MARFI-254271 format. One line per field, with one value per residue (C-alpha): residue in three letters; x, y, z; chain. Coordinates in Angstrom, 3 decimals. Example, Ala and Ser with C-alpha at 12.3 -4.5 7.8 and 13.67 -1.06 7.14 Angstrom:
type <- (ALA/SER)
u <- (12.300/13.670)
v <- (-4.500/-1.060)
w <- (7.800/7.140)
mol <- (A/A)
// end
This chain:
type <- (MET/GLU/GLN/TYR/GLN/PHE/TRP/PHE/VAL/VAL/GLY/SER/GLN/PHE/LEU/TYR/GLY/PRO/GLU/VAL/LEU/GLU/THR/VAL/ALA/ALA/ARG/ALA/ALA/GLU/MET/ALA/GLU/LYS/LEU/SER/GLY/VAL/LEU/PRO/TYR/PRO/LEU/VAL/TYR/LYS/VAL/THR/ALA/LYS/THR/ASN/LYS/GLU/ILE/ALA/ASP/VAL/VAL/LYS/GLU/ALA/ASN/HIS/ASP/ASP/ARG/CYS/ALA/GLY/ILE/ILE/THR/TRP/CYS/HIS/THR/PHE/SER/PRO/SER/LYS/MET/TRP/ILE/ASN/GLY/PHE/VAL/ASP/LEU/GLN/LYS/PRO/TRP/CYS/HIS/PHE/ALA/THR/GLN/TYR/ASN/ARG/GLU/ILE/PRO/ASN/GLU/GLU/ILE/ASP/MET/ASP/PHE/MET/ASN/LEU/ASN/GLN/ALA/ALA/HIS/GLY/ASP/ARG/GLU/HIS/GLY/PHE/ILE/GLY/ALA/ARG/LEU/ARG/LYS/PRO/ARG/LYS/VAL/ILE/ALA/GLY/TYR/TRP/GLN/ASP/GLU/LYS/VAL/ALA/LYS/ARG/LEU/GLY/ASP/TRP/MET/LYS/ALA/ALA/VAL/GLY/ALA/ALA/VAL/SER/ARG/SER/MET/ARG/VAL/MET/ARG/PHE/GLY/ASP/ASN/MET/ARG/GLU/VAL/ALA/VAL/THR/GLU/GLY/ASP/LYS/VAL/GLU/VAL/GLN/ALA/LYS/LEU/GLY/TRP/GLN/VAL/ASN/THR/TRP/ALA/VAL/GLY/ASP/LEU/VAL/LYS/GLU/MET/SER/ALA/VAL/THR/GLU/ALA/GLU/ILE/ASP/ALA/LEU/MET/GLU/VAL/TYR/ARG/THR/SER/TYR/ASP/ILE/ALA/THR/ASP/GLN/LEU/GLY/HIS/ILE/ARG/TYR/GLN/ALA/ARG/GLU/GLU/ILE/ALA/MET/LYS/ARG/MET/LEU/ASP/ALA/GLU/GLY/CYS/ARG/ALA/PHE/SER/ASN/THR/PHE/GLN/ASP/LEU/TYR/GLY/MET/GLU/GLN/LEU/PRO/GLY/LEU/ALA/SER/GLN/HIS/LEU/MET/SER/GLN/GLY/TYR/GLY/TYR/GLY/GLY/GLU/GLY/ASP/TRP/LYS/VAL/ALA/ALA/MET/THR/ALA/ILE/LEU/LYS/ALA/MET/GLY/GLU/GLY/GLY/ASN/GLY/CYS/SER/LEU/PHE/MET/GLU/ASP/TYR/THR/TYR/ASN/LEU/THR/GLU/GLY/GLN/GLU/TYR/SER/LEU/GLY/ALA/HIS/MET/LEU/GLU/VAL/CYS/PRO/CYS/CYS/ALA/ALA/GLU/LYS/PRO/ARG/ILE/GLU/THR/HIS/HIS/LEU/GLY/ILE/GLY/MET/ASN/GLU/LYS/ASP/PRO/ALA/ARG/LEU/VAL/PHE/GLU/GLY/LYS/ALA/GLY/GLU/ALA/ILE/VAL/VAL/SER/LEU/ILE/ASP/MET/GLY/GLY/ARG/LEU/ARG/LEU/ILE/CYS/GLN/ASP/ILE/HIS/CYS/VAL/LYS/PRO/ILE/LEU/PRO/MET/PRO/ASN/LEU/PRO/VAL/ALA/ARG/VAL/MET/TRP/GLN/ALA/GLU/PRO/ASP/LEU/THR/THR/GLY/VAL/GLU/CYS/TRP/ILE/THR/ALA/GLY/GLY/ALA/HIS/HIS/THR/VAL/LEU/SER/TYR/ASP/VAL/THR/ALA/GLU/GLN/MET/LYS/ASP/TRP/CYS/ALA/ILE/MET/ASP/ILE/GLU/PHE/VAL/HIS/ILE/THR/LYS/ASP/THR/THR/VAL/GLU/SER/LEU/GLU/HIS/ASP/LEU/PHE/LEU/SER/ASP/LEU/ALA/TRP/LYS/LEU/ARG)
u <- (3.243/0.978/3.158/1.688/-1.200/-2.948/-3.826/-7.266/-7.001/-10.318/-10.731/-12.901/-12.594/-13.544/-16.421/-19.148/-18.406/-17.096/-20.132/-19.766/-16.050/-16.760/-19.311/-16.894/-14.148/-16.484/-17.771/-14.275/-13.110/-16.177/-15.601/-11.930/-12.773/-15.491/-13.475/-10.495/-12.655/-13.019/-9.854/-6.613/-4.693/-5.729/-7.114/-6.023/-7.936/-5.326/-6.868/-9.696/-7.473/-8.544/-5.303/-2.285/-0.080/-2.191/-2.016/1.690/2.421/0.498/2.161/5.581/4.755/3.496/6.604/8.868/6.789/7.760/4.469/2.432/2.021/-0.228/-2.846/-6.549/-8.207/-11.855/-13.547/-16.630/-17.337/-15.898/-12.116/-10.435/-7.799/-5.114/-4.628/-3.487/-0.821/2.197/1.351/0.706/3.851/5.879/3.872/6.049/3.521/0.784/-2.440/-6.022/-8.801/-11.896/-14.980/-17.737/-20.204/-21.292/-24.999/-26.149/-29.371/-30.715/-33.117/-36.301/-37.661/-34.361/-32.581/-32.123/-29.244/-27.555/-27.592/-26.297/-23.400/-22.343/-22.824/-21.323/-18.727/-20.022/-18.893/-15.700/-14.402/-14.556/-12.484/-10.107/-9.935/-9.047/-5.887/-4.715/-5.187/-3.662/-0.547/-0.480/-0.122/-0.483/-3.473/-6.167/-9.750/-12.371/-15.999/-18.924/-20.623/-18.095/-20.086/-20.597/-18.648/-17.456/-16.136/-14.219/-12.860/-11.467/-9.949/-8.362/-6.971/-5.379/-3.930/-2.200/-0.749/0.535/2.092/3.733/5.263/6.513/8.046/9.625/11.272/12.936/13.712/17.132/18.033/20.870/22.436/24.404/26.851/26.025/23.496/23.323/25.729/24.445/20.832/19.602/16.413/18.053/20.258/19.187/20.225/20.558/21.260/18.058/16.069/17.346/16.531/13.076/11.883/14.157/15.742/19.248/20.618/24.043/26.116/27.447/29.948/28.788/31.792/30.178/27.144/29.267/31.059/27.733/26.499/29.462/28.378/24.889/24.511/22.945/20.442/19.296/18.905/16.936/14.518/13.929/13.485/10.554/9.009/9.443/7.791/4.820/4.387/5.135/5.011/8.501/8.597/12.275/14.695/17.536/17.147/20.723/19.887/16.942/19.151/21.570/18.743/17.886/21.486/21.287/17.996/19.197/22.363/20.564/17.916/20.597/22.395/19.191/17.985/21.384/21.433/17.738/17.117/13.612/14.638/17.484/18.711/21.205/22.225/23.064/26.214/27.698/27.554/31.198/31.599/27.929/26.624/23.116/21.355/18.942/15.525/13.506/15.535/14.421/10.826/10.446/11.993/9.474/6.634/7.793/7.483/10.953/11.204/13.299/14.639/16.362/19.439/20.349/17.106/17.073/14.139/11.713/13.090/12.196/8.817/7.940/8.602/6.558/3.541/3.698/3.616/0.626/-1.323/-3.522/-1.990/1.200/2.319/-0.149/-0.195/2.350/5.233/8.244/7.243/8.657/6.883/8.096/5.937/2.507/-0.327/-1.466/-4.280/-7.238/-9.705/-7.136/-4.592/-2.686/0.623/2.634/4.711/7.366/11.033/13.916/13.260/12.007/8.215/6.628/4.255/1.739/-0.113/-0.216/-3.595/-2.660/0.064/3.427/5.838/9.565/11.322/14.933/15.807/18.815/19.286/21.368/21.970/24.608/27.332/25.152/27.075/23.833/20.271/18.631/15.589/12.591/8.831/6.671/2.995/0.280/-0.835/-4.410/-7.103/-8.240/-8.127/-4.641/-2.220/1.364/3.600/7.028/9.168/11.556/14.221/13.489/16.653/15.732/12.536/10.910/7.857/5.613/3.621/0.558/-1.563/-4.847/-4.848/-7.082/-5.174/-6.574/-5.911/-3.248/-4.937/-2.186/-0.710/2.886/4.193/7.791/8.016/9.789/8.961/6.118/3.927/1.046/-1.132/-3.178/-5.205/-3.954/-6.127/-7.365/-6.317/-3.033/-1.574/-2.789/-1.608/1.829/2.095/1.112/3.497/6.416/5.531/5.618/8.970/7.718/10.316/10.221/10.496/7.345/5.512/2.250/-0.284/-3.665/-4.031/-2.936/-5.127/-4.256/-5.845/-3.565/-0.534/-1.735/-2.002/1.480/2.931/1.219/2.700/6.169/5.816/6.587/4.853/2.010/0.915/-2.171/-3.094/-6.784/-9.592/-10.134/-6.504/-5.499/-2.001/-2.992/-4.406/-1.383/1.062/-0.832/-0.794/2.916/3.702/1.837/3.383/6.870/6.171/4.695/7.539/10.190/8.618/8.737)
v <- (-11.014/-13.951/-16.261/-14.966/-16.635/-16.359/-19.175/-19.644/-21.167/-21.928/-22.495/-25.127/-27.902/-31.559/-30.747/-30.769/-34.119/-35.284/-34.223/-30.619/-30.679/-32.135/-29.370/-26.687/-28.008/-28.220/-24.703/-23.305/-24.877/-23.483/-19.991/-20.029/-21.150/-18.535/-15.714/-16.600/-15.706/-12.089/-11.433/-10.208/-13.257/-16.879/-17.807/-21.365/-23.336/-25.056/-26.579/-26.599/-26.253/-28.099/-28.415/-26.407/-28.607/-28.141/-24.361/-24.302/-26.551/-24.442/-21.267/-22.867/-23.895/-20.404/-18.752/-20.783/-20.710/-17.746/-18.019/-17.379/-13.616/-13.863/-15.856/-15.149/-16.755/-17.293/-19.190/-20.940/-22.395/-21.680/-22.226/-21.984/-19.325/-20.911/-23.329/-20.391/-18.964/-20.965/-20.422/-16.689/-16.121/-17.597/-16.073/-14.000/-13.408/-10.741/-11.804/-10.816/-11.867/-12.300/-11.977/-13.431/-16.330/-18.816/-17.878/-14.337/-14.468/-16.190/-18.881/-18.501/-22.041/-23.934/-22.408/-24.811/-25.748/-27.840/-24.804/-22.626/-24.985/-25.084/-21.413/-19.501/-17.319/-14.380/-16.402/-17.857/-14.656/-12.827/-15.506/-15.354/-11.563/-11.624/-13.637/-11.314/-8.341/-10.168/-11.073/-7.538/-9.148/-6.822/-7.899/-6.551/-7.162/-7.218/-7.907/-8.526/-11.134/-12.990/-12.731/-8.954/-6.998/-4.326/-6.974/-8.715/-5.315/-4.731/-8.201/-7.580/-4.239/-5.849/-8.585/-5.930/-4.345/-7.758/-8.282/-4.884/-6.241/-9.345/-7.192/-4.970/-7.891/-8.973/-5.452/-4.736/-1.191/-0.341/3.062/4.387/6.565/8.365/10.958/14.540/16.422/18.117/16.863/15.588/13.788/11.363/10.067/7.346/4.321/1.496/-1.057/-0.138/-0.190/-3.664/-4.953/-3.334/-3.402/-6.002/-3.629/-4.319/-0.961/-0.948/1.161/0.362/2.686/4.812/3.357/-0.087/1.291/2.982/-0.314/-2.116/0.582/-0.019/-3.654/-2.768/-3.550/-1.395/-4.190/-4.048/-0.277/-0.666/-3.048/-0.691/2.252/0.388/0.038/3.773/4.540/2.340/3.673/7.378/10.200/11.228/15.034/15.651/15.185/14.336/10.580/10.015/11.448/9.035/6.138/7.105/6.907/3.470/2.411/3.637/1.835/-1.498/-1.328/-0.339/-3.026/-5.634/-4.679/-4.460/-7.870/-9.495/-8.346/-8.944/-5.242/-3.777/-0.135/2.236/5.760/8.125/11.769/14.453/15.173/11.802/11.228/10.341/8.928/9.502/11.992/12.402/12.013/9.083/10.609/8.609/5.580/5.960/6.770/3.693/1.471/2.824/2.011/-1.608/-1.615/-0.562/2.012/5.162/7.940/11.092/12.600/9.244/8.996/5.235/5.387/6.843/4.462/1.437/2.872/3.546/-0.097/-1.268/0.893/-0.166/-3.793/-3.057/-1.538/-3.020/-6.052/-5.819/-2.655/0.044/3.782/4.912/7.217/9.101/12.712/15.970/19.085/21.987/25.090/26.374/28.353/30.569/32.503/32.498/29.837/28.242/26.823/23.976/22.149/21.503/18.339/17.353/16.450/17.336/14.323/11.314/11.017/7.657/7.776/5.504/8.680/10.371/11.758/11.388/9.690/11.089/12.851/12.212/15.563/16.711/19.873/21.448/20.491/23.091/20.988/18.263/17.679/16.704/16.708/16.250/17.467/14.598/12.966/12.702/12.070/15.182/14.930/16.118/13.838/12.616/13.804/11.585/10.838/9.985/10.001/11.125/9.293/10.006/7.613/9.480/8.391/9.936/8.569/5.407/4.786/5.209/7.362/7.142/10.306/9.993/12.842/12.658/14.709/15.379/15.452/17.811/18.719/21.453/24.854/26.293/24.841/25.792/25.443/26.180/23.638/20.678/18.009/15.770/17.409/16.616/19.207/18.563/20.003/18.854/18.023/19.714/22.723/23.810/25.968/23.835/20.749/22.284/23.266/19.751/18.083/20.255/19.795/16.008/16.206/15.107/15.094/16.919/13.535/11.424/8.549/9.680/6.888/6.748/3.029/2.598/3.997/5.531/2.548/0.183/2.246/2.152/-1.636/-1.821/0.251/-1.961/-5.074/-3.495/-2.069/1.569/4.855/6.030/9.683/10.524/14.053/14.126/16.612/16.770/17.339/20.593/21.703/21.616/18.082/16.853/18.391/16.678/13.318/13.614/14.427/11.340/9.240/10.335/9.264/5.934/5.039/5.997/3.514/0.634)
w <- (-9.665/-10.497/-8.427/-5.151/-3.365/0.005/2.352/3.897/7.374/9.078/12.801/14.468/17.070/17.642/20.038/17.382/15.755/12.360/10.310/11.364/10.535/7.092/6.473/7.639/5.353/2.344/2.888/3.376/0.122/-1.682/-0.301/-1.281/-4.818/-5.332/-3.788/-5.975/-8.967/-7.821/-5.818/-7.434/-6.139/-5.547/-2.129/-1.348/1.286/3.437/6.547/9.039/12.090/15.243/17.217/18.251/16.056/12.917/13.328/14.134/11.142/8.621/9.942/9.631/6.067/5.197/6.631/4.359/1.161/-1.022/-2.932/0.209/0.622/3.673/5.554/5.924/8.948/9.804/12.619/11.223/14.658/18.079/17.930/21.354/20.922/23.114/20.197/18.048/20.367/19.194/15.549/15.869/17.930/15.061/12.186/9.849/7.052/6.940/8.629/7.845/10.227/8.061/10.266/8.104/8.038/5.428/5.447/4.780/6.784/9.877/8.560/10.590/10.077/10.082/13.021/15.933/18.228/15.516/13.245/16.074/16.828/13.180/12.330/15.217/13.547/15.609/18.630/17.190/15.619/18.942/20.642/17.678/17.858/21.538/21.043/18.276/20.582/23.571/21.595/20.114/16.712/13.707/11.643/9.382/10.510/7.740/8.632/6.292/4.143/2.033/-1.214/-1.017/-3.634/-1.205/1.177/-1.611/-2.654/0.839/0.903/-2.488/-1.375/1.669/-0.529/-2.625/0.505/1.595/-1.843/-1.403/1.801/-0.012/-2.751/-0.104/1.659/-1.573/-2.809/-4.278/-5.330/-7.734/-7.136/-10.107/-8.213/-4.979/-3.860/-4.987/-2.768/0.432/0.055/3.439/2.544/0.113/2.934/5.341/7.359/4.846/7.589/9.432/6.195/5.332/8.816/8.865/5.259/3.653/1.131/-0.133/-1.305/-2.943/-5.326/-8.807/-10.412/-13.324/-15.135/-14.862/-16.667/-19.349/-19.940/-20.316/-22.698/-24.974/-25.336/-26.617/-30.322/-33.028/-33.676/-30.039/-30.326/-33.585/-31.870/-28.936/-31.298/-32.857/-29.389/-28.859/-32.215/-31.321/-27.806/-28.275/-30.818/-31.905/-31.999/-32.756/-35.622/-33.254/-33.595/-32.517/-29.101/-28.800/-29.844/-27.091/-24.553/-25.948/-25.411/-21.796/-21.193/-22.568/-20.483/-17.279/-17.714/-18.339/-15.130/-13.085/-14.218/-13.757/-10.117/-9.419/-8.778/-9.065/-8.567/-9.355/-8.759/-10.358/-10.187/-12.719/-10.681/-11.626/-15.394/-15.898/-19.411/-20.367/-22.926/-21.480/-18.162/-18.681/-19.310/-21.816/-20.714/-17.095/-18.051/-20.241/-17.575/-15.060/-17.448/-17.186/-13.391/-12.237/-9.468/-9.835/-7.641/-8.826/-7.213/-5.713/-3.729/-3.150/-0.694/-3.236/-5.899/-3.788/-2.784/-6.434/-7.285/-4.283/-5.095/-8.730/-7.579/-5.338/-8.229/-10.899/-12.607/-10.558/-12.388/-11.500/-12.110/-9.538/-10.367/-9.081/-8.497/-7.168/-5.929/-8.035/-7.764/-6.705/-8.225/-5.321/-7.002/-4.614/-5.682/-7.990/-5.561/-7.183/-6.900/-10.037/-9.912/-12.417/-12.625/-14.890/-17.118/-15.223/-14.833/-15.683/-18.685/-16.912/-15.830/-19.244/-20.284/-23.979/-25.973/-24.781/-27.135/-27.339/-27.401/-27.031/-25.139/-23.515/-19.860/-18.095/-15.003/-15.134/-17.728/-20.704/-23.991/-25.942/-25.359/-23.451/-24.997/-22.708/-22.738/-22.471/-21.483/-19.108/-16.290/-16.182/-13.772/-10.913/-7.213/-5.977/-3.075/-2.632/-0.172/1.283/3.321/5.622/8.100/11.504/13.102/14.963/13.031/9.625/8.950/5.903/5.164/2.927/1.588/-0.306/-3.526/-6.547/-9.844/-12.473/-16.053/-15.836/-15.818/-18.068/-21.284/-20.286/-23.882/-22.920/-20.099/-21.766/-19.168/-18.101/-15.497/-13.118/-11.376/-8.257/-5.400/-2.009/0.980/3.054/0.965/-0.569/2.182/5.096/3.272/2.690/6.347/7.449/4.988/6.117/9.796/9.367/7.539/4.127/1.359/-1.984/-3.726/-3.495/-5.084/-6.653/-7.125/-8.815/-7.974/-4.371/-1.589/1.755/3.510/1.600/2.619/6.223/5.944/4.409/7.245/9.824/8.193/8.013/11.557/10.710/11.508/9.267/8.980/6.907/5.774/4.841/4.217/7.981/9.018/10.675/11.608/15.278/15.117/13.184/15.656/18.483/16.667/15.855/19.501/20.736/17.996/19.008/22.566/21.527/19.166/21.737/24.163/21.678)
mol <- (A/A/A/A/A/A/A/A/A/A/A/A/A/A/A/A/A/A/A/A/A/A/A/A/A/A/A/A/A/A/A/A/A/A/A/A/A/A/A/A/A/A/A/A/A/A/A/A/A/A/A/A/A/A/A/A/A/A/A/A/A/A/A/A/A/A/A/A/A/A/A/A/A/A/A/A/A/A/A/A/A/A/A/A/A/A/A/A/A/A/A/A/A/A/A/A/A/A/A/A/A/A/A/A/A/A/A/A/A/A/A/A/A/A/A/A/A/A/A/A/A/A/A/A/A/A/A/A/A/A/A/A/A/A/A/A/A/A/A/A/A/A/A/A/A/A/A/A/A/A/A/A/A/A/A/A/A/A/A/A/A/A/A/A/A/A/A/A/A/A/A/A/A/A/A/A/A/A/A/A/A/A/A/A/A/A/A/A/A/A/A/A/A/A/A/A/A/A/A/A/A/A/A/A/A/A/A/A/A/A/A/A/A/A/A/A/A/A/A/A/A/A/A/A/A/A/A/A/A/A/A/A/A/A/A/A/A/A/A/A/A/A/A/A/A/A/A/A/A/A/A/A/A/A/A/A/A/A/A/A/A/A/A/A/A/A/A/A/A/A/A/A/A/A/A/A/A/A/A/A/A/A/A/A/A/A/A/A/A/A/A/A/A/A/A/A/A/A/A/A/A/A/A/A/A/A/A/A/A/A/A/A/A/A/A/A/A/A/A/A/A/A/A/A/A/A/A/A/A/A/A/A/A/A/A/A/A/A/A/A/A/A/A/A/A/A/A/A/A/A/A/A/A/A/A/A/A/A/A/A/A/A/A/A/A/A/A/A/A/A/A/A/A/A/A/A/A/A/A/A/A/A/A/A/A/A/A/A/A/A/A/A/A/A/A/A/A/A/A/A/A/A/A/A/A/A/A/A/A/A/A/A/A/A/A/A/A/A/A/A/A/A/A/A/A/A/A/A/A/A/A/A/A/A/A/A/A/A/A/A/A/A/A/A/A/A/A/A/A/A/A/A/A/A/A/A/A/A/A/A/A/A/A/A/A/A/A/A/A/A/A/A/A/A/A/A/A/A/A/A/A/A/A/A/A/A/A/A)
// end
């Protein structure tokens, strides 16, 4: 993820003379250098743009540079916005309009017309904002003093959303077999998704995986077993079952990397030639940043990989999740999320345990090994990408993860418990009304605002369930949204 950078393009014009332009350029370079020290990705000062051609050229360069994940613009002086039209019409990268100024305060003794001509971002940014609105160009507007911590935090959050867009546009998903039979939500229009989000979603036969597994050596398995022993507590004597998971992991990773895939899916209904459904294998791959979707759910697999990439260090605490059951005791309303085997250990409150247990679903010849743990407490979101037929909708709900209120000693899977906003039953009604799936991505790192930014960049619908959401307000918003998207 360190390959990405953002370009700082500053607007001005020739009207104020060469000295002003030299000052603008020097300040822009200084700001980019200092901000790069606190932002998650480098901010590279590119140009003080004064002509239509300079702007069009830097946009063309940004569009074709894979390292550039987005541009951040600022108008230090007044920059006539007609100069920006050709560039913005052609812009294909995410755009953030940074409304700031070099000086924090108005200097009482120094301010004169020379100062006013040089420091008129309040003037220039409004002209710049008009052309963005006039062209109806998606952009993020962030206002505030450039050296303030909260402003840099917002810039950094937007950068991560833009990186999520870059990851999306290069996303390749490997499906081992097809979807679970008769499940609607794991279906979707792969052609539309590739055109809209950039995802390439294709199928590899389970037999291809079995063939690759047969090529894994005992030495390779020994090496991965040492990684397991270091990372997890082994709480089973069935080491052969763990070694089989290691064989599956090595083979899957080899195939994923060979094809440039960042995400994968499988289903317990298609294990032809395999002794175990990948559990520990899938969990450990997810801990390395790969996305996963159960039952052939390629949409949630890709979204897991994208949210991981948007998180801290390019592999944040985001994980494949499924709503399983509720605790409906008054005053103790909680959702319990889990899956048969595959929950990423990035959210574990304590060191996970490797256990083996019978799995009565699917044709498992051996008890699959899996990681068992409780998820940590903290603020989080759950998101679900669904195909509405003609458009994509991303549903995001604010949640509060808690330490599970029950030990559940006989539940042999990883689990996370949370309180949903605005409350459990209203939240469930809103989620179902919006069409949210049972498979989600749960993230402790990515915020709802970042997902809103990502949706704006990708040009898809965003639905947010918050502490203030009611079923009535959501139904009204969904009705208006349906009308608006049908007119697009």
